[in-house]
py3Dmol code that shows the C-alpha trace and the ligand (Angstrom):
import py3Dmol

protein = """\
ATOM      1  CA  MET A   1      32.576  24.250   2.004  1.00  0.00           C
ATOM      2  CA  ASP A   2      31.978  23.282   5.546  1.00  0.00           C
ATOM      3  CA  GLU A   3      29.200  21.400   4.670  1.00  0.00           C
ATOM      4  CA  THR A   4      31.063  18.258   3.680  1.00  0.00           C
ATOM      5  CA  LYS A   5      33.191  18.366   6.589  1.00  0.00           C
ATOM      6  CA  THR A   6      30.949  16.900   8.878  1.00  0.00           C
ATOM      7  CA  CYS A   7      29.123  13.478   7.941  1.00  0.00           C
ATOM      8  CA  VAL A   8      25.724  13.928   6.540  1.00  0.00           C
ATOM      9  CA  LEU A   9      24.261  11.193   8.573  1.00  0.00           C
ATOM     10  CA  CYS A  10      25.920  11.196  11.926  1.00  0.00           C
ATOM     11  CA  ASN A  11      27.380  14.712  12.261  1.00  0.00           C
ATOM     12  CA  ARG A  12      31.015  13.487  13.057  1.00  0.00           C
ATOM     13  CA  THR A  13      33.948  15.108  11.362  1.00  0.00           C
ATOM     14  CA  ILE A  14      35.051  13.092   8.616  1.00  0.00           C
ATOM     15  CA  ASN A  15      38.041  13.011   6.057  1.00  0.00           C
ATOM     16  CA  HIS A  16      36.735  13.877   2.600  1.00  0.00           C
ATOM     17  CA  ASP A  17      38.236  13.974  -0.856  1.00  0.00           C
ATOM     18  CA  GLU A  18      36.701  16.690  -3.155  1.00  0.00           C
ATOM     19  CA  GLY A  19      35.583  16.238  -6.767  1.00  0.00           C
ATOM     20  CA  ILE A  20      36.202  12.550  -7.397  1.00  0.00           C
ATOM     21  CA  GLY A  21      35.570  12.082 -11.068  1.00  0.00           C
ATOM     22  CA  VAL A  22      32.714  14.315 -11.502  1.00  0.00           C
ATOM     23  CA  VAL A  23      32.421  17.894 -10.023  1.00  0.00           C
ATOM     24  CA  ASP A  24      30.475  18.201  -6.709  1.00  0.00           C
ATOM     25  CA  THR A  25      31.030  14.475  -5.932  1.00  0.00           C
ATOM     26  CA  TYR A  26      32.929  13.663  -2.890  1.00  0.00           C
ATOM     27  CA  ARG A  27      34.243  10.417  -0.812  1.00  0.00           C
ATOM     28  CA  ALA A  28      33.581  10.798   2.828  1.00  0.00           C
ATOM     29  CA  ASP A  29      35.620   8.568   5.249  1.00  0.00           C
ATOM     30  CA  CYS A  30      33.519   8.557   8.676  1.00  0.00           C
ATOM     31  CA  PRO A  31      34.599   6.856  11.809  1.00  0.00           C
ATOM     32  CA  VAL A  32      30.874   5.856  12.526  1.00  0.00           C
ATOM     33  CA  CYS A  33      29.614   5.119   8.867  1.00  0.00           C
ATOM     34  CA  GLY A  34      32.621   4.327   7.053  1.00  0.00           C
ATOM     35  CA  ARG A  35      33.215   5.160   3.555  1.00  0.00           C
ATOM     36  CA  TYR A  36      30.540   6.515   1.239  1.00  0.00           C
ATOM     37  CA  ILE A  37      30.349   8.655  -2.052  1.00  0.00           C
ATOM     38  CA  LEU A  38      27.877  11.475  -2.313  1.00  0.00           C
ATOM     39  CA  ASN A  39      27.271  14.763  -4.227  1.00  0.00           C
ATOM     40  CA  GLY A  40      26.214  18.115  -3.166  1.00  0.00           C
ATOM     41  CA  LEU A  41      22.636  17.802  -3.840  1.00  0.00           C
ATOM     42  CA  GLY A  42      22.349  14.331  -2.349  1.00  0.00           C
ATOM     43  CA  SER A  43      23.836  15.837   1.036  1.00  0.00           C
ATOM     44  CA  ILE A  44      21.227  18.433   1.362  1.00  0.00           C
ATOM     45  CA  GLY A  45      18.557  15.820   1.040  1.00  0.00           C
ATOM     46  CA  LEU A  46      20.239  13.607   3.593  1.00  0.00           C
ATOM     47  CA  ARG A  47      20.785  16.454   5.998  1.00  0.00           C
ATOM     48  CA  SER A  48      17.095  17.381   5.998  1.00  0.00           C
ATOM     49  CA  MET A  49      16.031  13.535   7.084  1.00  0.00           C
ATOM     50  CA  SER A  50      15.046  12.857  10.604  1.00  0.00           C
ATOM     51  CA  LYS A  51      17.797  11.679  12.980  1.00  0.00           C
ATOM     52  CA  ASP A  52      16.299   8.187  13.219  1.00  0.00           C
ATOM     53  CA  ASP A  53      16.189   7.671   9.671  1.00  0.00           C
ATOM     54  CA  LYS A  54      19.884   8.874   9.152  1.00  0.00           C
ATOM     55  CA  ALA A  55      20.866   6.389  11.762  1.00  0.00           C
ATOM     56  CA  MET A  56      19.241   3.719   9.829  1.00  0.00           C
ATOM     57  CA  LEU A  57      21.151   4.990   6.527  1.00  0.00           C
ATOM     58  CA  SER A  58      24.373   4.812   8.568  1.00  0.00           C
ATOM     59  CA  ALA A  59      23.896   1.213   9.627  1.00  0.00           C
ATOM     60  CA  TYR A  60      23.323   0.428   5.973  1.00  0.00           C
ATOM     61  CA  VAL A  61      26.520   2.314   5.036  1.00  0.00           C
ATOM     62  CA  ARG A  62      28.386   0.598   7.796  1.00  0.00           C
ATOM     63  CA  ASP A  63      27.239  -2.700   6.800  1.00  0.00           C
ATOM     64  CA  VAL A  64      28.252  -2.375   3.002  1.00  0.00           C
ATOM     65  CA  ASN A  65      31.745  -1.190   4.451  1.00  0.00           C
ATOM     66  CA  GLU A  66      32.084  -4.314   6.649  1.00  0.00           C
ATOM     67  CA  PHE A  67      30.363  -7.009   4.894  1.00  0.00           C
ATOM     68  CA  GLY A  68      29.697  -5.684   1.387  1.00  0.00           C
ATOM     69  CA  SER A  69      31.628  -3.947  -1.273  1.00  0.00           C
ATOM     70  CA  GLY A  70      33.528  -1.644   1.156  1.00  0.00           C
ATOM     71  CA  GLU A  71      32.492   1.693  -0.034  1.00  0.00           C
ATOM     72  CA  CYS A  72      29.075   2.756  -0.609  1.00  0.00           C
ATOM     73  CA  ARG A  73      27.663   4.891  -3.493  1.00  0.00           C
ATOM     74  CA  LEU A  74      25.016   6.748  -1.842  1.00  0.00           C
ATOM     75  CA  LEU A  75      24.798   9.152  -4.777  1.00  0.00           C
ATOM     76  CA  ASP A  76      23.270   6.108  -6.832  1.00  0.00           C
ATOM     77  CA  PHE A  77      19.954   5.796  -4.768  1.00  0.00           C
ATOM     78  CA  ASP A  78      17.023   7.834  -5.381  1.00  0.00           C
ATOM     79  CA  GLU A  79      14.631   9.055  -2.660  1.00  0.00           C
ATOM     80  CA  GLN A  80      12.328   5.881  -2.924  1.00  0.00           C
ATOM     81  CA  GLN A  81      15.550   3.547  -2.905  1.00  0.00           C
ATOM     82  CA  MET A  82      16.865   5.413   0.458  1.00  0.00           C
ATOM     83  CA  SER A  83      13.395   4.979   2.233  1.00  0.00           C
ATOM     84  CA  ASP A  84      13.369   1.256   1.074  1.00  0.00           C
ATOM     85  CA  ILE A  85      16.516   0.834   2.784  1.00  0.00           C
ATOM     86  CA  ILE A  86      15.710   2.820   5.929  1.00  0.00           C
ATOM     87  CA  GLU A  87      12.287   0.518   6.258  1.00  0.00           C
ATOM     88  CA  GLN A  88      14.367  -2.458   5.673  1.00  0.00           C
ATOM     89  CA  TYR A  89      16.654  -1.583   8.666  1.00  0.00           C
ATOM     90  CA  LYS A  90      14.181  -0.063  10.841  1.00  0.00           C
ATOM     91  CA  LYS A  91      12.567  -3.743  10.814  1.00  0.00           C
ATOM     92  CA  LYS A  92      15.767  -5.315  12.003  1.00  0.00           C
ATOM     93  CA  SER A  93      14.830  -7.638  15.285  1.00  0.00           C
ATOM     94  CA  LEU A  94      17.058  -7.588  18.424  1.00  0.00           C
ATOM     95  CA  GLU A  95      18.236 -10.852  17.266  1.00  0.00           C
ATOM     96  CA  ASP A  96      19.348  -9.405  13.823  1.00  0.00           C
ATOM     97  CA  LYS A  97      21.082  -6.879  16.057  1.00  0.00           C
ATOM     98  CA  VAL A  98      23.015  -9.468  18.194  1.00  0.00           C
ATOM     99  CA  ASP A  99      23.731 -11.577  15.247  1.00  0.00           C
ATOM    100  CA  ASN A 100      25.382  -8.632  13.261  1.00  0.00           C
ATOM    101  CA  PHE A 101      27.439  -7.806  16.279  1.00  0.00           C
ATOM    102  CA  ILE A 102      28.558 -11.411  16.832  1.00  0.00           C
ATOM    103  CA  LYS A 103      29.488 -11.522  13.106  1.00  0.00           C
ATOM    104  CA  TYR A 104      31.612  -8.285  13.298  1.00  0.00           C
ATOM    105  CA  LEU A 105      33.466  -9.496  16.303  1.00  0.00           C
ATOM    106  CA  MET A 106      34.180 -12.734  14.465  1.00  0.00           C
ATOM    107  CA  LYS A 107      35.373 -10.945  11.452  1.00  0.00           C
ATOM    108  CA  LYS A 108      38.092  -9.101  13.560  1.00  0.00           C
ATOM    109  CA  THR A 109      38.858 -12.214  15.567  1.00  0.00           C
ATOM    110  CA  GLU A 110      42.128 -13.989  14.317  1.00  0.00           C
ATOM    111  CA  TYR A 111      42.481 -16.365  16.983  1.00  0.00           C
ATOM    112  CA  PHE A 112      40.135 -17.912  19.991  1.00  0.00           C
ATOM    113  CA  GLY A 113      40.279 -15.723  23.122  1.00  0.00           C
ATOM    114  CA  GLN A 114      41.416 -12.447  21.285  1.00  0.00           C
ATOM    115  CA  GLU A 115      40.216  -9.314  22.823  1.00  0.00           C
ATOM    116  CA  ILE A 116      38.353  -7.263  20.047  1.00  0.00           C
ATOM    117  CA  GLU A 117      38.472  -3.358  20.507  1.00  0.00           C
ATOM    118  CA  ILE A 118      34.982  -1.947  20.395  1.00  0.00           C
ATOM    119  CA  HIS A 119      34.073   1.859  20.572  1.00  0.00           C
ATOM    120  CA  PHE A 120      30.521   2.536  21.977  1.00  0.00           C
ATOM    121  CA  THR A 121      30.589   6.092  20.172  1.00  0.00           C
ATOM    122  CA  THR A 122      31.596   4.859  16.634  1.00  0.00           C
ATOM    123  CA  ASP A 123      30.822   1.293  16.627  1.00  0.00           C
ATOM    124  CA  TYR A 124      26.888   1.554  17.403  1.00  0.00           C
ATOM    125  CA  PRO A 125      25.840   1.265  13.793  1.00  0.00           C
ATOM    126  CA  ILE A 126      27.207  -2.509  13.652  1.00  0.00           C
ATOM    127  CA  THR A 127      24.006  -3.481  15.972  1.00  0.00           C
ATOM    128  CA  TYR A 128      21.787  -1.072  13.673  1.00  0.00           C
ATOM    129  CA  SER A 129      21.425   0.943  17.001  1.00  0.00           C
ATOM    130  CA  LYS A 130      20.003   4.444  16.672  1.00  0.00           C
ATOM    131  CA  ASN A 131      22.300   5.624  19.152  1.00  0.00           C
ATOM    132  CA  VAL A 132      25.299   4.916  21.563  1.00  0.00           C
ATOM    133  CA  THR A 133      23.075   4.040  24.426  1.00  0.00           C
ATOM    134  CA  GLU A 134      21.156   1.367  22.393  1.00  0.00           C
ATOM    135  CA  PHE A 135      24.339  -0.182  21.684  1.00  0.00           C
ATOM    136  CA  GLU A 136      25.620  -0.139  25.402  1.00  0.00           C
ATOM    137  CA  ASN A 137      22.423  -1.929  26.155  1.00  0.00           C
ATOM    138  CA  ILE A 138      22.735  -4.700  23.428  1.00  0.00           C
ATOM    139  CA  PHE A 139      26.226  -5.057  24.419  1.00  0.00           C
ATOM    140  CA  SER A 140      25.349  -5.705  28.065  1.00  0.00           C
ATOM    141  CA  HIS A 141      22.547  -8.182  26.760  1.00  0.00           C
ATOM    142  CA  VAL A 142      25.073 -10.037  24.529  1.00  0.00           C
ATOM    143  CA  LYS A 143      27.054 -10.232  27.768  1.00  0.00           C
ATOM    144  CA  GLN A 144      24.427 -11.687  29.690  1.00  0.00           C
ATOM    145  CA  GLN A 145      23.734 -14.201  27.235  1.00  0.00           C
ATOM    146  CA  GLU A 146      27.513 -15.241  27.443  1.00  0.00           C
ATOM    147  CA  PHE A 147      28.267 -14.674  24.006  1.00  0.00           C
ATOM    148  CA  ILE A 148      30.981 -12.686  25.007  1.00  0.00           C
ATOM    149  CA  GLU A 149      33.467 -12.183  27.547  1.00  0.00           C
ATOM    150  CA  CYS A 150      34.307  -8.821  28.815  1.00  0.00           C
ATOM    151  CA  ASP A 151      35.266  -6.769  31.913  1.00  0.00           C
ATOM    152  CA  MET A 152      32.624  -4.279  31.864  1.00  0.00           C
ATOM    153  CA  THR A 153      33.678  -1.008  33.168  1.00  0.00           C
ATOM    154  CA  LYS A 154      32.162   2.375  32.569  1.00  0.00           C
ATOM    155  CA  ASN A 155      34.730   3.129  29.828  1.00  0.00           C
ATOM    156  CA  GLU A 156      33.804   4.001  26.334  1.00  0.00           C
ATOM    157  CA  VAL A 157      36.110   1.535  24.930  1.00  0.00           C
ATOM    158  CA  GLN A 158      35.495  -2.206  25.687  1.00  0.00           C
ATOM    159  CA  TYR A 159      37.608  -5.141  24.828  1.00  0.00           C
ATOM    160  CA  PRO A 160      35.159  -8.189  24.394  1.00  0.00           C
ATOM    161  CA  LYS A 161      36.243 -11.620  23.383  1.00  0.00           C
ATOM    162  CA  LEU A 162      33.838 -14.225  21.915  1.00  0.00           C
ATOM    163  CA  SER A 163      33.285 -17.032  24.393  1.00  0.00           C
ATOM    164  CA  VAL A 164      32.861 -20.589  23.325  1.00  0.00           C
ATOM    165  CA  LYS A 165      29.042 -20.180  23.350  1.00  0.00           C
ATOM    166  CA  GLY A 166      29.678 -16.987  21.142  1.00  0.00           C
ATOM    167  CA  TRP A 167      31.728 -18.975  18.630  1.00  0.00           C
ATOM    168  CA  GLU A 168      28.841 -21.682  18.594  1.00  0.00           C
ATOM    169  CA  LYS A 169      26.373 -18.963  17.778  1.00  0.00           C
ATOM    170  CA  TYR A 170      28.500 -17.624  14.832  1.00  0.00           C
ATOM    171  CA  GLU A 171      28.380 -21.284  13.528  1.00  0.00           C
ATOM    172  CA  GLU A 172      24.566 -21.165  13.986  1.00  0.00           C
ATOM    173  CA  ILE A 173      24.262 -17.909  12.304  1.00  0.00           C
ATOM    174  CA  LYS A 174      26.321 -18.839   9.333  1.00  0.00           C
ATOM    175  CA  GLN A 175      24.309 -22.019   8.782  1.00  0.00           C
ATOM    176  CA  SER A 176      21.004 -20.206   9.380  1.00  0.00           C
ATOM    177  CA  GLY A 177      20.940 -18.899   5.736  1.00  0.00           C
ATOM    178  CA  PRO A 178      18.088 -20.187   3.673  1.00  0.00           C
ATOM    179  CA  LEU A 179      18.307 -23.685   2.549  1.00  0.00           C
ATOM    180  CA  SER A 180      16.809 -22.343  -0.432  1.00  0.00           C
ATOM    181  CA  SER A 181      17.529 -23.668  -4.072  1.00  0.00           C
ATOM    182  CA  LYS A 182      16.877 -20.479  -5.597  1.00  0.00           C
ATOM    183  CA  CYS A 183      19.319 -17.891  -7.007  1.00  0.00           C
ATOM    184  CA  PHE A 184      18.341 -14.339  -7.784  1.00  0.00           C
ATOM    185  CA  VAL A 185      19.723 -12.773 -10.900  1.00  0.00           C
ATOM    186  CA  ALA A 186      20.197  -9.076 -10.924  1.00  0.00           C
ATOM    187  CA  MET A 187      20.893  -7.633 -14.531  1.00  0.00           C
ATOM    188  CA  SER A 188      20.074  -5.218 -17.118  1.00  0.00           C
ATOM    189  CA  CYS A 189      16.984  -6.176 -19.131  1.00  0.00           C
ATOM    190  CA  ARG A 190      18.586  -4.746 -22.251  1.00  0.00           C
ATOM    191  CA  ASP A 191      17.968  -6.626 -25.370  1.00  0.00           C
ATOM    192  CA  ASP A 192      21.363  -7.338 -26.305  1.00  0.00           C
ATOM    193  CA  LEU A 193      22.005  -8.984 -22.976  1.00  0.00           C
ATOM    194  CA  ARG A 194      19.342 -11.458 -23.512  1.00  0.00           C
ATOM    195  CA  ASP A 195      21.555 -14.149 -24.434  1.00  0.00           C
ATOM    196  CA  ALA A 196      23.743 -13.710 -21.602  1.00  0.00           C
ATOM    197  CA  TYR A 197      21.043 -14.497 -19.365  1.00  0.00           C
ATOM    198  CA  ASP A 198      19.376 -17.389 -21.396  1.00  0.00           C
ATOM    199  CA  LYS A 199      22.380 -19.111 -22.500  1.00  0.00           C
ATOM    200  CA  GLY A 200      24.863 -17.959 -19.922  1.00  0.00           C
ATOM    201  CA  ILE A 201      23.534 -17.247 -16.303  1.00  0.00           C
ATOM    202  CA  LYS A 202      20.278 -19.283 -16.479  1.00  0.00           C
ATOM    203  CA  LYS A 203      22.136 -22.348 -17.801  1.00  0.00           C
ATOM    204  CA  ALA A 204      25.005 -22.143 -15.378  1.00  0.00           C
ATOM    205  CA  VAL A 205      22.547 -21.730 -12.201  1.00  0.00           C
ATOM    206  CA  GLU A 206      20.412 -24.541 -13.352  1.00  0.00           C
ATOM    207  CA  GLU A 207      23.288 -26.854 -14.414  1.00  0.00           C
ATOM    208  CA  ALA A 208      24.774 -26.051 -10.685  1.00  0.00           C
ATOM    209  CA  GLY A 209      21.268 -27.374  -9.367  1.00  0.00           C
ATOM    210  CA  TYR A 210      19.710 -24.115  -8.513  1.00  0.00           C
ATOM    211  CA  GLN A 211      16.451 -22.344  -9.577  1.00  0.00           C
ATOM    212  CA  PRO A 212      17.238 -18.853 -11.198  1.00  0.00           C
ATOM    213  CA  ILE A 213      14.878 -16.172 -10.453  1.00  0.00           C
ATOM    214  CA  PHE A 214      14.990 -13.233 -12.871  1.00  0.00           C
ATOM    215  CA  ILE A 215      12.270 -10.551 -12.897  1.00  0.00           C
ATOM    216  CA  GLU A 216      11.664  -8.731 -15.966  1.00  0.00           C
ATOM    217  CA  ARG A 217      10.769  -5.302 -16.005  1.00  0.00           C
ATOM    218  CA  GLU A 218      11.177  -1.988 -18.123  1.00  0.00           C
ATOM    219  CA  GLU A 219      14.674  -1.489 -18.878  1.00  0.00           C
ATOM    220  CA  HIS A 220      14.321   2.174 -17.306  1.00  0.00           C
ATOM    221  CA  ASN A 221      12.395   0.920 -14.230  1.00  0.00           C
ATOM    222  CA  GLU A 222      14.892   1.262 -11.264  1.00  0.00           C
ATOM    223  CA  LYS A 223      12.460   1.097  -8.762  1.00  0.00           C
ATOM    224  CA  ILE A 224      13.018  -1.759  -6.236  1.00  0.00           C
ATOM    225  CA  CYS A 225       9.466  -3.165  -5.208  1.00  0.00           C
ATOM    226  CA  ASP A 226       8.113  -5.464  -2.438  1.00  0.00           C
ATOM    227  CA  LEU A 227       8.143  -8.207  -4.818  1.00  0.00           C
ATOM    228  CA  ILE A 228      11.984  -8.152  -5.685  1.00  0.00           C
ATOM    229  CA  ILE A 229      12.798  -7.960  -2.061  1.00  0.00           C
ATOM    230  CA  SER A 230      10.736 -10.797  -1.160  1.00  0.00           C
ATOM    231  CA  LYS A 231      12.357 -12.732  -3.998  1.00  0.00           C
ATOM    232  CA  ILE A 232      15.708 -11.714  -2.746  1.00  0.00           C
ATOM    233  CA  ARG A 233      15.022 -12.931   0.774  1.00  0.00           C
ATOM    234  CA  GLU A 234      13.970 -16.283  -0.685  1.00  0.00           C
ATOM    235  CA  CYS A 235      17.220 -16.790  -2.345  1.00  0.00           C
ATOM    236  CA  LYS A 236      20.249 -18.689  -1.228  1.00  0.00           C
ATOM    237  CA  PHE A 237      22.594 -16.421  -3.246  1.00  0.00           C
ATOM    238  CA  LEU A 238      22.486 -13.647  -5.866  1.00  0.00           C
ATOM    239  CA  VAL A 239      24.235 -13.208  -9.184  1.00  0.00           C
ATOM    240  CA  ALA A 240      24.973  -9.604 -10.295  1.00  0.00           C
ATOM    241  CA  ASP A 241      25.690  -8.758 -13.644  1.00  0.00           C
ATOM    242  CA  VAL A 242      26.859  -5.191 -13.873  1.00  0.00           C
ATOM    243  CA  THR A 243      27.153  -4.943 -17.484  1.00  0.00           C
ATOM    244  CA  GLY A 244      25.532  -1.665 -18.571  1.00  0.00           C
ATOM    245  CA  GLN A 245      25.798  -0.371 -14.884  1.00  0.00           C
ATOM    246  CA  ARG A 246      21.984  -0.452 -13.933  1.00  0.00           C
ATOM    247  CA  GLN A 247      21.538   1.202 -10.870  1.00  0.00           C
ATOM    248  CA  ASN A 248      18.948  -1.436  -9.603  1.00  0.00           C
ATOM    249  CA  VAL A 249      21.682  -4.268  -9.979  1.00  0.00           C
ATOM    250  CA  TYR A 250      24.059  -2.424  -7.217  1.00  0.00           C
ATOM    251  CA  TYR A 251      20.927  -1.895  -5.239  1.00  0.00           C
ATOM    252  CA  GLU A 252      19.770  -5.488  -5.324  1.00  0.00           C
ATOM    253  CA  ALA A 253      23.235  -6.766  -4.584  1.00  0.00           C
ATOM    254  CA  GLY A 254      23.460  -4.591  -1.625  1.00  0.00           C
ATOM    255  CA  PHE A 255      20.265  -5.826  -0.167  1.00  0.00           C
ATOM    256  CA  ALA A 256      21.329  -9.216  -0.595  1.00  0.00           C
ATOM    257  CA  HIS A 257      24.639  -8.391   1.203  1.00  0.00           C
ATOM    258  CA  GLY A 258      22.358  -6.797   4.013  1.00  0.00           C
ATOM    259  CA  LEU A 259      20.552 -10.000   4.198  1.00  0.00           C
ATOM    260  CA  ASP A 260      23.773 -12.080   4.428  1.00  0.00           C
ATOM    261  CA  ARG A 261      23.563 -13.571   1.156  1.00  0.00           C
ATOM    262  CA  GLN A 262      26.336 -14.414  -1.146  1.00  0.00           C
ATOM    263  CA  VAL A 263      26.696 -12.189  -4.252  1.00  0.00           C
ATOM    264  CA  ILE A 264      28.734 -13.245  -7.485  1.00  0.00           C
ATOM    265  CA  TRP A 265      29.631 -10.492  -9.624  1.00  0.00           C
ATOM    266  CA  THR A 266      29.993 -10.825 -13.160  1.00  0.00           C
ATOM    267  CA  CYS A 267      30.592  -8.322 -16.027  1.00  0.00           C
ATOM    268  CA  LYS A 268      31.140  -8.217 -19.726  1.00  0.00           C
ATOM    269  CA  LYS A 269      34.978  -7.882 -20.198  1.00  0.00           C
ATOM    270  CA  ASP A 270      34.775  -4.459 -22.348  1.00  0.00           C
ATOM    271  CA  ASP A 271      32.605  -2.855 -19.689  1.00  0.00           C
ATOM    272  CA  ILE A 272      34.505  -3.399 -16.483  1.00  0.00           C
ATOM    273  CA  GLU A 273      35.950  -0.010 -16.710  1.00  0.00           C
ATOM    274  CA  ASN A 274      32.721   1.402 -16.074  1.00  0.00           C
ATOM    275  CA  ALA A 275      31.872  -0.654 -12.900  1.00  0.00           C
ATOM    276  CA  HIS A 276      30.828   1.488 -10.114  1.00  0.00           C
ATOM    277  CA  PHE A 277      33.444   0.333  -7.399  1.00  0.00           C
ATOM    278  CA  ASP A 278      37.014  -0.485  -6.834  1.00  0.00           C
ATOM    279  CA  THR A 279      37.004  -3.689  -8.943  1.00  0.00           C
ATOM    280  CA  ARG A 280      40.329  -4.828  -7.035  1.00  0.00           C
ATOM    281  CA  GLN A 281      38.089  -5.390  -4.018  1.00  0.00           C
ATOM    282  CA  TYR A 282      36.032  -7.894  -5.817  1.00  0.00           C
ATOM    283  CA  ASN A 283      36.630 -11.031  -7.882  1.00  0.00           C
ATOM    284  CA  HIS A 284      34.390 -10.391 -10.737  1.00  0.00           C
ATOM    285  CA  ILE A 285      33.754 -12.931 -13.542  1.00  0.00           C
ATOM    286  CA  LEU A 286      34.731 -11.171 -16.626  1.00  0.00           C
ATOM    287  CA  TRP A 287      33.195 -12.815 -19.632  1.00  0.00           C
ATOM    288  CA  GLU A 288      33.329 -12.403 -23.356  1.00  0.00           C
ATOM    289  CA  THR A 289      30.609 -14.562 -24.800  1.00  0.00           C
ATOM    290  CA  PRO A 290      27.499 -16.017 -23.068  1.00  0.00           C
ATOM    291  CA  GLU A 291      28.909 -19.667 -23.308  1.00  0.00           C
ATOM    292  CA  ASP A 292      32.143 -18.340 -21.621  1.00  0.00           C
ATOM    293  CA  LEU A 293      29.783 -16.693 -18.860  1.00  0.00           C
ATOM    294  CA  ARG A 294      28.119 -19.989 -18.561  1.00  0.00           C
ATOM    295  CA  LYS A 295      31.210 -22.030 -18.032  1.00  0.00           C
ATOM    296  CA  LYS A 296      32.916 -19.410 -15.494  1.00  0.00           C
ATOM    297  CA  LEU A 297      29.722 -19.113 -13.349  1.00  0.00           C
ATOM    298  CA  LEU A 298      28.999 -22.749 -13.111  1.00  0.00           C
ATOM    299  CA  ASN A 299      32.691 -22.998 -11.732  1.00  0.00           C
ATOM    300  CA  ARG A 300      32.168 -20.385  -9.242  1.00  0.00           C
ATOM    301  CA  ILE A 301      28.851 -21.432  -8.170  1.00  0.00           C
ATOM    302  CA  LYS A 302      30.321 -24.797  -7.591  1.00  0.00           C
ATOM    303  CA  ALA A 303      33.197 -23.587  -5.694  1.00  0.00           C
ATOM    304  CA  THR A 304      31.618 -21.056  -3.366  1.00  0.00           C
ATOM    305  CA  ILE A 305      28.227 -21.796  -2.953  1.00  0.00           C
ATOM    306  CA  ILE A 306      27.947 -24.449  -0.217  1.00  0.00           C
TER     307      ILE A 306
END
"""
ligand_1 = """\
1
ZN
Zn 28.920 8.957 9.550
"""
view = py3Dmol.view(width=600, height=400)
view.addModel(protein, "pdb")
view.setStyle({"model": 0}, {"cartoon": {"style": "trace"}})
view.addModel(ligand_1, "xyz")
view.setStyle({"model": 1}, {"stick": {}})
view.zoomTo()
view.show()
């Protein structure tokens, strides 16, 4: 079908693999949005969205690709979750846009003074821009602020390098994460996982000196609400236990990534085969008992949450 040969979000020509796992499901590799997984029905829904909304989803997918799990499972999100994402991305301020661009440049930079290749036509989602023109303007602004040095020409491709001021700005961005002592816990509310929370995650988070935030809800309620979003915002980091493969766990972890919060992934050992992404990209904590989970998680928090 021709339909899957252009990106549903940005209309670019994409590479795609048909029928991965489930019939009608495909993996897209878009030069603008990055990699995502979608099915036929989801494609139809997305194509009918407004251009601006699609641009925000494109920014989200690119974010997940650059700074999150690497591949975005768009097919897991329902309409409400899609519109939550779009709303969150519409709210990004000019400062958020500039910060994300600097973060991206730093991610690509291997040594001070290195020039990084930037394509206006494919890299605009990194600044949460609606289009190429917005990115060009943000680029000029970042240059005026002297965060980058670049011989500005009219070319579509630019080679900026982070200046001393840009490196300093990056340090500021890194440290501007909340000084919060809270940890959001995203996991299934299934009864048989109760002990994993009470005796595993809760204890480990507390022993590490943080306050766990776990919002109990109906097991089948996958809706993300304002309360959850605001709680995630308040947290310094998030623990995502994917045992049971609840959609909301992936979704909340995705939000935390978008807000630049660190995410620690955990999963019961006998359930890891079912995890929704390429686990090789992630260093999951695999646990067998709540006590095992407590010990491993405590070590991980101590080692990685600064
Ligand atoms: Zn795209």
